[in-house]
VEXDREN-2710 file (C-alpha; in Angstrom, 1 decimal):
% VEXDREN-2710
k/r/px/py/pz
1/MET/120.8/140.8/116.3
2/ALA/119.9/137.2/116.6
3/ASP/122.1/134.6/114.9
4/SER/120.1/133.1/111.9
5/ARG/122.6/130.3/111.2
6/PRO/121.3/126.8/111.9
7/PRO/122.7/125.0/115.0
8/ALA/126.0/123.2/114.5
9/ASP/124.2/119.8/114.8
10/ALA/121.5/120.7/112.1
11/THR/121.0/118.0/109.5
12/ALA/122.0/118.6/105.9
13/PHE/118.3/118.9/105.0
14/VAL/117.7/121.6/107.7
15/VAL/120.7/123.6/106.5
16/ALA/119.5/123.4/102.8
17/ARG/115.9/124.2/103.8
18/ASP/116.9/127.2/105.8
19/ALA/119.1/128.5/102.9
20/VAL/116.3/128.0/100.4
21/LEU/113.7/129.7/102.6
22/ALA/116.1/132.7/103.0
23/MET/116.4/133.2/99.3
24/THR/115.1/136.3/97.5
25/PHE/113.8/136.3/93.9
26/ARG/113.3/138.9/91.1
27/ASP/110.3/141.2/91.6
28/ASP/108.4/139.5/88.7
29/LEU/108.2/136.2/90.5
30/VAL/106.4/135.6/93.8
31/VAL/107.7/132.4/95.5
32/ARG/106.1/130.8/98.5
33/GLU/106.4/127.6/100.5
34/ILE/103.5/125.1/99.9
35/PRO/102.8/121.7/101.5
36/ALA/105.3/119.1/100.3
37/PRO/104.0/115.8/99.0
38/THR/104.2/113.0/101.4
39/GLY/105.5/109.5/100.9
40/LEU/108.2/110.4/98.4
41/ALA/111.1/110.9/100.9
42/PRO/111.6/111.2/104.6
43/GLU/112.3/115.0/104.2
44/ALA/110.8/117.3/101.6
45/LEU/110.3/121.0/100.9
46/ALA/108.0/122.4/98.2
47/LEU/107.8/125.8/96.6
48/ALA/105.4/127.5/94.2
49/GLY/106.3/130.4/92.0
50/ASP/104.0/132.6/90.0
51/VAL/105.0/135.2/87.4
52/ARG/103.3/138.6/88.2
53/PRO/100.3/137.1/89.9
54/GLU/97.2/139.3/90.1
55/ASP/96.0/137.3/93.1
56/HIS/98.5/135.3/95.2
57/ALA/95.9/132.6/95.9
58/VAL/95.7/131.5/92.3
59/ASP/98.1/130.6/89.5
60/SER/99.4/133.5/87.5
61/PRO/97.9/134.1/84.0
62/TYR/101.4/134.5/82.7
63/GLY/103.2/131.4/84.1
64/THR/103.6/129.3/87.1
65/GLY/106.0/126.7/88.6
66/ARG/106.4/124.2/91.4
67/ILE/109.6/122.6/92.8
68/VAL/110.1/119.9/95.4
69/ILE/113.3/119.1/97.1
70/LEU/113.5/115.5/98.3
71/HIS/116.1/114.2/100.8
72/ASP/116.6/110.5/101.8
73/ASP/119.9/110.1/103.6
74/ASP/119.2/106.6/104.7
75/ASP/118.1/104.8/101.5
76/GLU/119.5/107.0/98.7
77/PRO/117.2/105.4/96.0
78/ASP/119.1/103.9/93.1
79/ALA/117.3/106.0/90.6
80/TRP/118.5/109.2/92.4
81/GLY/122.1/108.2/92.6
82/GLY/122.5/110.2/95.9
83/PRO/120.5/111.4/98.9
84/TRP/118.8/114.4/97.1
85/ARG/116.3/114.7/94.3
86/ILE/114.6/117.7/92.7
87/VAL/111.3/117.5/91.0
88/ALA/110.3/120.6/89.0
89/PHE/107.4/121.8/87.0
90/ALA/106.9/125.0/85.0
91/GLN/104.2/126.1/82.5
92/ALA/103.1/129.2/80.7
93/PRO/100.4/130.1/78.2
94/LEU/101.6/131.2/74.7
95/GLU/100.3/132.9/71.6
96/PRO/99.1/130.2/69.2
97/GLU/101.7/131.1/66.5
98/ILE/104.5/130.4/69.1
99/GLY/102.8/127.2/70.2
100/VAL/103.0/125.6/66.7
101/ASP/106.8/126.0/66.5
102/PRO/108.1/122.5/66.0
103/LEU/111.1/123.1/68.1
104/LEU/109.3/124.6/71.1
105/ALA/109.6/121.6/73.3
106/GLU/113.3/121.2/72.6
107/VAL/113.9/124.9/73.3
108/ALA/112.0/124.7/76.6
109/TRP/114.1/121.7/77.6
110/SER/117.3/123.5/76.6
111/TRP/116.3/126.5/78.8
112/LEU/116.3/124.2/81.8
113/ILE/119.7/122.8/81.1
114/ASP/121.0/126.3/80.3
115/ALA/119.6/127.7/83.5
116/LEU/121.2/125.0/85.6
117/ASP/124.6/125.5/83.8
118/HIS/124.3/129.3/84.1
119/ARG/123.9/129.0/87.9
120/ASP/126.7/126.4/88.1
121/ALA/124.1/124.0/89.5
122/SER/125.8/120.6/89.0
123/PHE/123.4/117.7/88.4
124/HIS/123.1/114.1/87.1
125/SER/120.3/111.6/86.4
126/VAL/118.1/114.2/84.7
127/SER/114.8/113.2/83.1
128/GLY/111.6/114.9/82.1
129/THR/109.2/116.0/79.5
130/ALA/108.3/119.2/77.6
131/THR/104.8/119.3/76.4
132/LYS/103.1/121.8/74.1
133/THR/99.3/122.0/74.0
134/LEU/97.2/123.7/71.3
135/SER/93.5/124.4/72.0
136/ARG/90.5/125.9/70.3
137/GLY/87.3/127.0/72.1
138/PHE/83.9/126.0/71.0
139/GLY/80.4/126.9/72.2
140/SER/80.5/129.5/74.9
141/LEU/84.4/129.4/74.8
142/ALA/84.5/130.1/71.0
143/GLU/85.1/133.8/71.6
144/GLU/88.4/133.0/73.4
145/GLY/89.9/131.8/70.1
146/ASP/92.9/129.5/69.9
147/GLY/95.3/129.0/72.7
148/ALA/98.6/127.3/73.4
149/GLN/100.6/126.3/76.4
150/ILE/104.1/125.0/77.1
151/GLU/104.7/122.7/80.2
152/LEU/108.0/121.3/81.4
153/ARG/108.3/118.6/84.0
154/ALA/111.7/117.4/85.1
155/SER/113.6/115.7/87.9
156/TRP/117.3/115.6/88.6
157/THR/119.8/114.8/91.3
158/PRO/121.5/118.0/92.5
159/VAL/125.2/118.1/93.4
160/GLY/126.4/120.9/95.7
161/ASP/124.5/124.1/96.7
162/ILE/120.7/123.5/96.5
163/THR/120.0/127.2/96.2
164/ALA/121.7/127.3/92.8
165/HIS/119.1/124.7/91.6
166/ILE/116.2/126.8/93.0
167/ASP/117.6/129.9/91.2
168/ALA/117.7/127.9/87.9
169/TRP/114.1/126.8/88.4
170/ALA/113.1/130.4/89.0
171/GLU/114.9/131.5/85.9
172/LEU/113.2/128.8/83.8
173/THR/109.8/129.7/85.1
174/CYS/110.3/133.3/84.1
175/MET/111.8/132.3/80.7
176/LEU/108.8/130.2/79.8
177/ALA/106.6/133.2/80.7
178/GLY/108.6/135.4/78.3
179/LEU/110.8/137.1/80.9
180/PRO/114.5/136.4/80.3
181/PRO/117.1/137.2/82.9
182/GLY/117.5/140.9/83.6
183/SER/114.1/141.8/82.2
184/GLU/112.4/142.8/85.5
185/GLY/109.7/145.4/84.8
186/VAL/109.6/144.6/81.1
187/ALA/106.4/143.6/79.4
188/VAL/105.8/139.9/79.0
189/PHE/106.3/138.9/75.4
190/GLY/104.9/135.8/73.6
191/ALA/102.5/135.1/76.5
192/ARG/98.8/134.8/76.3
193/ARG/96.8/136.0/79.3
194/GLY/94.5/133.4/80.6
195/ASN/95.3/129.8/81.2
196/ARG/93.0/127.5/79.2
197/GLY/95.3/124.4/79.7
END
């Protein structure tokens, strides 16, 4: 059996990248590597995750997420406060009655912090937004009725094991889609099929 460990002289980014790419996720979430944005850091890795996708080439009608791991060992930008930075995005459609909840954005943000804490994923310099969107169709879209969506965008500086942060993002993506931890195979609740963003 071949040794899958990185070579002894592998950089910190290579070690973290290989660990992330070797991760497994719950059956409800399909995670794949996507092209990383350029110009943000010398080294980067990007992943996309879709909750129960019907077609792996498009976003899931239940919820989707993206996460980028940035590494800059030379400059360590002041805003990062270290050589690493994580930029994460997750969104899910909702039933309109859930979308009007005045505390929805606060709850979504708390789920991110709880997911990081639950995975013992230490972090600092966190920032982000939680946005809820309500929509109503008109004309040829009138029959689709009202819609709602929650979207969370965040960035933070990870400390320690990067895989714990990826696990937390995966948990958050599933939570926004109505699938709490341990609910594999359970029907999605509170979600609205079809993303009208």
